[in-house]
C-alpha positions in Angstrom: -10.2 -2.8 6.0 -12.2 -0.1 7.0 -15.0 1.4 4.9 -17.2 4.2 5.3 -20.6 4.2 3.3 -22.2 7.5 2.7 -26.0 8.3 1.7 -26.4 11.5 0.8 -29.0 13.8 1.6 -29.5 17.5 2.7 -31.9 16.7 5.4 -30.4 13.4 6.4 -26.8 12.4 5.7 -26.8 8.7 6.5 -23.0 7.3 7.4 -22.0 3.7 8.3 -18.5 2.6 9.0 -17.9 -1.2 8.5 -14.6 -3.4 8.9 -14.4 -6.0 6.5 -11.7 -8.7 6.2 -12.9 -9.4 2.6 -16.0 -12.2 4.0 -17.0 -11.1 7.3 -17.7 -7.9 7.6 -18.3 -5.5 11.2 -20.1 -2.7 11.8 -18.0 0.0 13.8 -20.7 3.1 13.6 -23.9 4.2 12.0 -26.2 7.3 12.0 -27.4 10.0 10.0 -26.9 13.5 10.3 -29.8 15.5 10.6 -30.0 18.8 9.5 -32.8 21.4 9.9 -34.8 22.2 6.8 -35.5 26.1 8.8 -31.6 26.2 8.7 -29.9 28.1 5.8 -28.9 26.1 2.8 -25.2 26.6 3.6 -25.5 26.2 7.3 -26.9 22.5 6.8 -24.0 22.0 4.2 -21.9 23.2 6.7 -23.1 20.8 9.7 -23.0 17.7 7.3 -19.4 18.8 7.0 -18.4 19.2 10.5 -20.1 16.1 11.5 -18.4 13.7 8.9 -15.2 15.2 9.6 -15.6 14.4 13.4 -16.6 11.0 12.6 -13.4 10.5 10.3 -11.0 11.7 12.8 -12.7 9.4 15.7 -13.1 6.5 13.4 -10.3 6.0 10.9 -11.4 4.7 7.4 -9.3 3.7 4.4 -11.5 4.1 1.8 -15.2 6.1 1.3 -17.9 4.3 -1.0 -20.9 6.9 -1.9 -24.1 6.4 -3.5 -24.2 8.3 -6.9 -26.8 11.0 -8.0 -29.8 9.3 -9.6 -32.0 10.9 -11.6 -34.9 12.9 -9.9 -37.7 14.4 -11.6 -37.5 17.4 -9.0 -34.3 19.4 -10.8 -34.1 21.1 -7.1 -33.8 18.2 -4.6 -31.0 16.5 -7.1 -29.4 19.8 -6.8 -29.2 19.5 -3.4 -28.5 16.1 -3.0 -25.7 17.0 -5.4 -24.5 19.6 -2.7 -24.0 17.2 -0.1 -22.4 14.2 -2.4 -20.3 17.2 -2.7 -19.7 18.1 1.2 -19.1 14.2 1.5 -16.2 14.1 -1.4 -14.7 17.1 -0.1 -14.6 15.6 3.6 -13.0 12.4 1.9 -10.3 14.5 0.1 -9.7 15.8 3.2 -9.1 12.5 5.3 -6.8 11.4 2.1 -9.7 8.3 1.1 -10.2 6.9 -2.2 -13.3 7.4 -3.3 -15.8 4.4 -4.8 -19.4 5.5 -6.4 -22.1 3.0 -6.7 -25.5 3.7 -8.2 -28.5 3.0 -6.5 -29.0 -0.5 -8.5 -25.7 -1.7 -7.7 -25.9 -1.2 -4.4 -29.3 -2.7 -3.5 -27.9 -5.8 -6.0 -25.1 -6.4 -4.0 -26.9 -6.1 -0.5 -30.2 -7.8 -1.3 -29.6 -9.5 -5.2 -32.7 -7.3 -6.6 -32.2 -3.7 -8.2 -35.3 -2.6 -7.0 -35.8 -3.6 -3.5 -37.4 -1.5 -1.1 -36.0 0.2 2.1 -37.3 -2.7 4.4 -35.9 -5.6 2.2 -32.5 -2.9 2.8 -32.4 -3.1 6.1 -33.2 -6.4 6.4 -30.4 -7.5 4.6 -27.7 -5.1 6.1 -29.1 -6.4 10.0 -28.4 -10.3 8.5 -25.3 -9.4 6.9 -23.8 -7.4 9.7 -25.7 -9.4 12.5 -27.1 -6.9 13.9 -29.5 -7.2 17.0 -32.2 -4.8 15.4 -32.6 -3.1 12.1 -30.2 0.0 11.6 -32.5 3.3 11.8 -32.7 5.4 10.6 -33.4 4.3 6.9 -30.4 6.4 5.7 -27.7 4.8 8.0 -28.9 1.1 6.7 -28.6 2.6 3.4 -25.0 3.9 4.4 -24.0 0.9 5.5 -25.3 -1.0 2.4 -23.1 1.6 0.2 -20.3 0.5 2.3 -21.2 -3.5 2.1 -21.5 -3.3 -1.6 -17.7 -1.7 -2.2 -16.4 -4.5 0.3 -18.2 -7.1 -1.8 -16.6 -5.3 -4.7 -13.0 -4.8 -3.3 -13.1 -8.4 -2.7 -14.5 -9.9 -6.2 -12.3 -7.7 -7.9 -9.2 -9.5 -5.7 -10.4 -13.0 -6.8 -9.8 -12.2 -10.5 
């Protein structure tokens, strides 16, 4: 099974595709779609859409796992995050992918074992779990891989029930 994990953001949307047999996970592709704050917001969203669709056309996936919108003190930031999530969800629909949403707490707990893990802890565990030669970077990519691993673990444990 191939899972694309998404860490949405209007400045940087992380993506990470893993292949899993339920017990071992292998990285396929990961990175981040960076947009310029100097560009109009709608053009930034278009870039995220176009890049995600290129990735999904190149590397087929069976499912999309995406981080849920979390509470933010800054309403504008939360709205922009919601827009970026919407673009990712649109790409999932265009490619016929099932979508699975996880909170930051669920993702961190599934990957690190601690719901308040910091960025470095997530990167280190993702590196270990995927047997990467170095920490995945940027951190948006590491977060996206963590979302994909979270979903792979959930699918595995659901199958055991």
